[in-house]
N, C-alpha and C positions, 0 to 999 in steps of 0.2 A: 259621544257627540264630536269631540275634538278629533278623534281618529277619522270619523266620516267626513268632517269638513276638510281635513288635511288631504284625504283621498280625492275629494272633488277638486281641490285646488291643484293637485298633481296632474289630474286628468286634463284640466283646463290648460295648464302650462304646456303639457305635452302636445296638445292639439294645436296651440298657438305657434309653437316652435316649428310645427310641420307645415305651416302656411308658406307657400312660395318655394320653388325649387331653385337651388343655387349651385354654381360651380365657377371657380376662378373669380373673375371680376364681374361676371354677368349673373343677374338674378331674375328669374321669370316671375313677375308680379301678377301674372294672370291678366285677363282682359285684353290681351294683345299688346302688353307693355313689358319691356325688358330694361331692367335697371343696371347701370354700370356703377359699382360702388367705388371704383377708383377715380373716375372723372366726375362722379356725382351727377349723372345725367340719365334720363329715361328715353329710350328709343322706341319707336313703333316696331312691333314685331314684324309687320308687313314692310319689307324693305323696298317695295314698289307701289306705294299707295295711289299714285296717279295712273297706274296700269299702262305706263309708256313714258316716252321721253318728252321733255318740255325744255324751253329755253330758260336762261337764268332769271329773267324778269317774271316769267310764269311760275317758276319754282318758288321765288320769293313770295309772290301773291298767294300761292297755294298754302304755304305753311303759315302765313300771316292770317289767313282766313279759316284755317283748319279748326274744326270743332269735333273732337274725337270723344265718343261716349265710352266710358270705362264701365263695362258691365259688372265687374267685380265690386267696385266701390260705389257704383251708381252716380258717378260724377262725369261731367263733360269737361274735358281739358281743352283750353283754347289758347295756350301760351307756347305754341310751337315755333320752331325756327329751323333754319338750315344748320348743318354742323359747322362748328367754329374752326378757324385756322389759327395756328400759333406762330407762324413764321414772322420774323421781324422785317426782312428785306423782301418786299413784294415785287422787286424787279427781276428776281432770279428764280429759275425753276428749282424746286427742292425735292430731292429723291428720298429723303429720310422721313422719320416720324415727325409730322409737323402740324397735326390737328386731330380732331375727334375722329374723322373718317380714317386717317392713317393709323391712329391708335387702334381702332377697331380691326383694321386689315392686318397689321403686323402683330399686335398683342393679343387681342381677344380671339380673333379667328386664326391667328398664327400662320398666316400665309407668308410665303417668301417672295421676293421680287421675281417676276416672271418675264424678264426682258428677252430671254432666248426662246420662250415658248411660242407656239402658234397662238395668234391672238384670239382664236375661238375656243381654245382649250381652257377648261375650268382649272384655276390654280389649286395645287394640292397644299393642305396645311402641313406645317413642319412638325406638328405634334397632334395628339388626339384632342383637338380643341373642341370646346363646347360651342355649338352653333344652334341657338334656339330660333333663328330667324326664318321667315318665309319670303319667297319671291325675291331672294337676293340676286341682283343683276351684276354680271361681270363685265361692266362697261364703266363709263365715267359717271360719278356722282357729283352734284353741285355742292360747293361749300357756301359759307355765308358772306364772303367778301369779294370785292372786285380787286383786280390787280393794279399795276401802275397806271393803266389806262382804264377809266371808268366803263368803257365799252367791252372790257374783258373781265372774266371772273375765274376764280380758282376752282379746280376740280381734282378729284382723286380717282384714278382709273382702277377699277376693282379686278382687272385682269393682270395688269403689270405691277400694281402697287405704286404707280408713278403719280407724283403731285406736280401740277403745273397749271398754267392759265390758258384759257381759250376765249374765243369771241363770245360775248354774252348772247348773241343770236344763235349760236350753235345749240344743239340739244343734248341733254343728259338726264340722268335719273334723279329722283327726289327721295331723300330718306329723312323723315321728320324726327326731331329730337327736342326735348325740353329739359330745363334745368331742374335738378332735385329728384327726389324719390317720391313717387305717388303713394307709397305705403306710409310715409310720414305725414302726409297731408290730411287724410281722413281715415278713420278705422274701417277695415274691411267688413262687409256684411257677415261673412263667415265667422269672423272673430267676435263680432257683436252677438251673434247667435250663441256662440259657445259660452260667452260670459253670461248671457241671459239664462241659458240652461243651468249654469252653475249656481246663479243666484236663486233660481227657483228651487233647486235641490236643497240648497242651504236653508232657504226659508221653510221648506216642507219639513226638514229635519228638526228645525227649531219648534215648529208648531207641534210636531209629534212629541217632542220632549216636554212641551208645556202641557199637553193633554195628559201625558203619563204622570206628570207631577200632581195634577189636580185629582186624578184617580187615586 
């Protein structure tokens, strides 16, 4: 009996460890959600959920009202935001890693600055980077903050890798992100099913042992 129970436990642990594909700092949680275990944020796998460009105020409204259904965990997430900026001086353009979008560009996707490239050419990664995203756009993405002038907002250009500000009435792309890891919020249905199967097997083994003892 102990050997059988141990075997069931080993099978369960093996199955649970296989949930979610991971590489580097990005982990595919399923359901269209990608977790960054360095910044501790979860990105939409669809990097163009608005299917086109919008201005800064429309981008803010979109993420603030976004309700995304997670088909893996059976949860609707509604705590989305635009990617954060980390710069201290909002009066100067910043060409280095300075926020979540820049970290994604230079670290996770391993793109190099493309200042000398034709602006319509897709940048090449500097390594064999893991890219699980869909509909990634190689133009400007909105960040979550305005610049020194409230009528201007910060963007990161996904062709050049450049961080700077532009008029809030200009258009750019939206990439929704939320804080934390969805896998730590609720148990995945697949995991629950595995545990349930394990409990049923253990219960059946115990009942079988009880009947054998009576006989």
